[in-house]
C-alpha positions as CSV (number, residue, x, y, z in Angstrom):
1,M,0.0,0.2,0.1
2,G,1.0,3.3,-1.2
3,R,1.4,6.6,0.9
4,L,-1.7,7.6,-0.8
5,G,-3.6,4.8,0.5
6,I,-2.4,4.8,4.0
7,L,-3.4,8.7,4.2
8,W,-7.0,7.7,3.0
9,L,-7.3,5.2,5.7
10,L,-6.2,7.8,8.2
11,L,-8.6,10.0,7.1
12,A,-11.7,7.4,7.0
13,G,-10.7,6.5,10.9
14,A,-10.6,9.9,11.5
15,G,-14.0,10.7,9.9
16,A,-15.3,7.7,12.0
17,V,-13.8,8.9,15.5
18,F,-13.9,12.6,15.6
19,P,-17.4,13.2,14.7
20,W,-18.7,10.2,16.9
21,L,-16.5,12.0,19.9
22,Y,-19.3,14.6,19.4
23,F,-22.0,12.5,19.1
24,K,-21.3,10.8,22.4
25,Q,-20.9,13.8,24.2
26,W,-24.4,15.2,22.9
27,I,-26.1,11.9,23.6
28,D,-24.3,11.6,27.4
29,E,-25.6,15.1,28.0
30,R,-29.4,14.3,26.8
31,G,-29.7,10.5,26.6
32,P,-30.1,8.2,23.6
33,S,-33.0,9.8,21.7
34,L,-33.3,9.5,18.0
35,A,-36.1,12.4,17.8
36,G,-33.7,14.6,19.5
37,F,-30.7,13.9,17.3
38,V,-33.0,15.1,14.4
39,E,-34.2,18.2,16.4
40,G,-30.4,18.9,17.0
41,W,-30.0,18.5,13.0
42,T,-32.5,21.2,12.8
43,A,-32.1,23.3,15.7
44,N,-30.8,26.4,13.2
45,A,-30.2,27.5,10.1
46,A,-26.7,26.8,10.1
47,A,-27.2,23.3,11.1
48,E,-30.1,22.2,9.0
49,G,-27.7,23.9,6.2
50,M,-25.0,21.4,7.2
51,L,-27.3,18.5,7.3
52,W,-28.7,19.2,3.5
53,D,-25.0,19.7,2.4
54,L,-24.1,16.1,3.9
55,A,-27.3,14.7,2.7
56,V,-26.3,15.4,-0.7
57,A,-22.5,14.3,-0.3
58,A,-24.0,11.3,0.8
59,V,-26.4,10.6,-2.1
60,T,-23.7,12.1,-4.6
61,L,-21.0,9.5,-2.9
62,S,-23.4,6.3,-2.8
63,L,-24.6,7.1,-6.3
64,A,-20.5,7.0,-7.4
65,I,-19.9,3.9,-4.9
66,L,-22.9,2.2,-7.1
67,A,-21.4,3.1,-10.3
68,H,-17.8,2.1,-9.7
69,A,-18.8,-1.2,-8.3
70,L,-21.4,-2.2,-11.2
71,A,-18.7,-0.8,-13.8
72,R,-15.6,-2.8,-12.3
73,R,-17.6,-5.8,-10.5
74,D,-15.7,-4.3,-7.3
75,W,-18.2,-5.7,-4.9
76,I,-16.1,-5.1,-1.9
77,S,-16.1,-1.4,-2.4
78,L,-20.2,-1.8,-1.6
79,L,-18.9,-2.0,2.1
80,C,-18.6,2.2,1.5
81,L,-22.3,2.7,1.3
82,P,-23.1,1.4,5.2
83,V,-20.2,3.1,6.2
84,T,-21.3,6.3,4.6
85,W,-24.8,6.3,5.9
86,V,-23.8,4.7,9.4
87,I,-20.9,6.4,10.2
88,G,-20.6,9.3,7.7
89,V,-19.2,11.0,4.8
90,G,-16.4,11.8,6.6
91,A,-15.8,8.2,6.6
92,G,-17.4,6.7,3.7
93,L,-15.6,9.0,1.3
94,P,-11.9,8.6,2.2
95,L,-12.8,4.5,2.3
96,F,-14.0,4.9,-1.0
97,L,-11.0,6.7,-2.5
98,W,-9.1,3.9,-1.0
99,F,-10.8,1.2,-2.8
100,L,-10.5,3.7,-6.0
101,T,-6.4,3.6,-5.4
102,R,-6.0,0.2,-4.3
103,K,-4.2,-1.8,-6.9
104,P,-7.0,-4.4,-8.8
105,R,-6.9,-7.9,-8.1
106,T,-6.6,-9.9,-11.3
107,I,-8.7,-13.3,-11.1
108,V,-8.0,-15.8,-13.6
109,K,-10.6,-18.8,-14.0
110,A,-9.6,-21.9,-15.1
111,R,-12.3,-21.8,-18.2
112,D,-10.7,-18.7,-19.3
113,E,-7.4,-20.3,-19.4
114,K,-8.8,-22.7,-22.4
115,W,-9.5,-19.9,-24.7
């Protein structure tokens, strides 16, 4: 793995850890309430603007992941979808970039060798 690959994985880790540190602080203060969490996302215009920004980024990233997986038959890269939607775009995007920059595996099937 090259330096760029290591950088993508480090950023994916940071994108997973740092936002959740704040989410944990919020949950510790208010309790685990999904309704309260959503209310926090729409508490003011700035928060709602960020919510829409991240939603558009997540949808765009999801479409790119699907297009890549279907075109390249890189099914393992579909792991970036739950990472994006459960953990966040900050983890899903660098993880997807890691999948894009890794060396592709070459698979040789026995039936292909006959031809």
